[in-house]
C-alpha positions as CSV (number, residue, x, y, z in Angstrom):
1,M,-12.4,14.6,-3.1
2,T,-9.8,14.6,-0.5
3,V,-10.1,16.6,2.7
4,M,-6.6,16.5,4.0
5,E,-3.8,18.4,2.2
6,R,-1.6,15.9,0.3
7,A,1.5,16.9,2.4
8,A,-0.2,16.1,5.6
9,F,-1.4,12.7,4.3
10,R,2.1,12.0,3.1
11,R,3.5,12.7,6.6
12,L,1.0,10.0,7.9
13,V,2.4,7.6,5.3
14,E,5.9,8.5,6.4
15,E,5.0,7.9,10.1
16,A,3.4,4.6,9.1
17,L,6.7,3.5,7.4
18,V,8.5,4.1,10.6
19,R,6.2,1.9,12.6
20,I,6.2,-1.1,10.3
21,P,8.3,-4.0,11.4
22,D,12.1,-3.4,11.1
23,E,12.6,-6.5,9.0
24,F,10.1,-5.1,6.4
25,Q,11.9,-1.8,6.3
26,A,15.3,-3.5,5.9
27,A,14.2,-5.7,3.0
28,M,12.5,-3.0,1.0
29,Q,14.5,-2.3,-2.1
30,N,13.4,-0.8,-5.5
31,V,9.9,-0.1,-4.3
32,G,8.3,3.4,-4.4
33,I,5.3,4.6,-2.4
34,V,2.9,7.1,-4.1
35,V,-0.3,8.7,-3.1
36,E,-3.2,9.2,-5.5
37,D,-6.6,10.7,-4.9
38,W,-8.8,7.7,-6.0
39,P,-8.3,4.6,-8.0
40,D,-9.2,4.7,-11.7
41,P,-12.6,2.9,-12.4
42,A,-11.0,1.3,-15.5
43,L,-8.2,-0.2,-13.3
44,M,-10.6,-1.3,-10.7
45,E,-12.7,-3.2,-13.4
46,E,-9.5,-4.8,-14.7
47,I,-8.4,-5.9,-11.2
48,T,-11.7,-6.7,-9.4
49,G,-14.2,-7.0,-12.3
50,D,-16.1,-4.1,-10.8
51,P,-15.4,-0.5,-11.8
52,E,-17.3,0.7,-8.6
53,E,-14.9,-1.2,-6.4
54,V,-12.6,1.0,-4.3
55,L,-9.3,-0.1,-2.8
56,Y,-7.2,1.6,-0.2
57,G,-4.0,0.5,-1.8
58,L,-2.5,-1.4,-4.7
59,Y,0.9,-3.1,-5.3
60,T,2.2,-3.2,-8.8
61,G,5.3,-5.0,-9.6
62,T,7.0,-8.5,-9.3
63,P,7.0,-10.0,-5.8
64,L,10.4,-10.8,-4.4
65,P,9.8,-14.6,-4.5
66,D,9.0,-14.4,-8.2
67,R,12.2,-12.7,-9.2
68,G,14.6,-14.9,-11.1
69,A,18.3,-14.5,-11.6
70,D,17.5,-12.5,-14.7
71,Y,15.6,-9.9,-12.7
72,G,17.2,-6.5,-12.8
73,N,17.4,-3.1,-14.5
74,T,13.7,-2.6,-14.0
75,T,11.6,0.3,-12.9
76,P,10.8,0.2,-9.2
77,D,7.7,-1.7,-8.0
78,V,5.0,0.7,-6.7
79,I,2.7,0.7,-3.8
80,T,0.0,3.2,-4.4
81,L,-2.1,4.5,-1.5
82,Y,-5.5,6.0,-2.3
83,Q,-6.1,9.0,-0.2
84,G,-9.8,9.6,-1.0
85,P,-11.2,6.2,0.0
86,L,-9.0,6.1,3.1
87,E,-10.2,9.6,4.2
88,A,-13.8,8.8,3.3
89,D,-14.0,5.5,5.3
90,F,-11.7,6.6,8.2
91,P,-12.8,10.2,9.1
92,D,-11.3,9.9,12.7
93,P,-7.5,10.9,12.5
94,S,-6.5,8.0,14.7
95,D,-8.4,5.5,12.7
96,L,-7.1,6.9,9.5
97,R,-3.5,6.8,10.8
98,D,-4.0,3.1,11.8
99,E,-5.6,2.3,8.4
100,I,-2.8,3.8,6.4
101,E,-0.4,1.6,8.3
102,I,-2.5,-1.5,7.9
103,T,-2.9,-0.8,4.1
104,L,0.8,-0.2,3.7
105,V,1.7,-3.4,5.4
106,H,-0.8,-5.3,3.4
107,E,0.6,-4.0,0.1
108,L,4.1,-4.7,1.3
109,A,3.0,-8.3,2.0
110,H,2.2,-8.6,-1.7
111,Y,5.7,-7.1,-2.5
112,F,7.4,-9.7,-0.2
113,G,5.1,-12.5,-1.3
114,F,3.8,-13.0,2.2
115,G,0.4,-14.8,2.8
116,E,-2.2,-13.8,5.5
117,D,-0.5,-16.1,8.0
118,V,2.6,-13.8,8.1
119,L,0.3,-10.7,8.5
120,E,-1.4,-12.4,11.4
121,R,1.9,-13.2,13.1
122,Y,2.8,-9.4,12.9
123,G,-0.7,-8.4,14.1
124,Y,-2.0,-7.0,10.8
125,D,-4.8,-9.5,10.3
């Protein structure tokens, strides 16, 4: 169950997008950001091996470094943010705002093919 109305949560996501590093924003192409309530247990089992595992976000697509010359005419990559777990684990509005940004940047790192070292360089470790 989510507490915050979806529109208010989406505004927090939009605010987080504005705060992420400019070079991340400029390089984002053909990637959509969606908000869902909770991750599906079957998906969690497929990804983590544990249907009870809960993630804050998930990147689905082909990372930029893995795209060959034949990449094109595809559906957008997707970053899904899970409102329920984020709200449950970060009830303080300021903490929630920060964690949305951290989760978004972490999922964008998958999109860009960045490792943890790059996230640390930008202060998202």
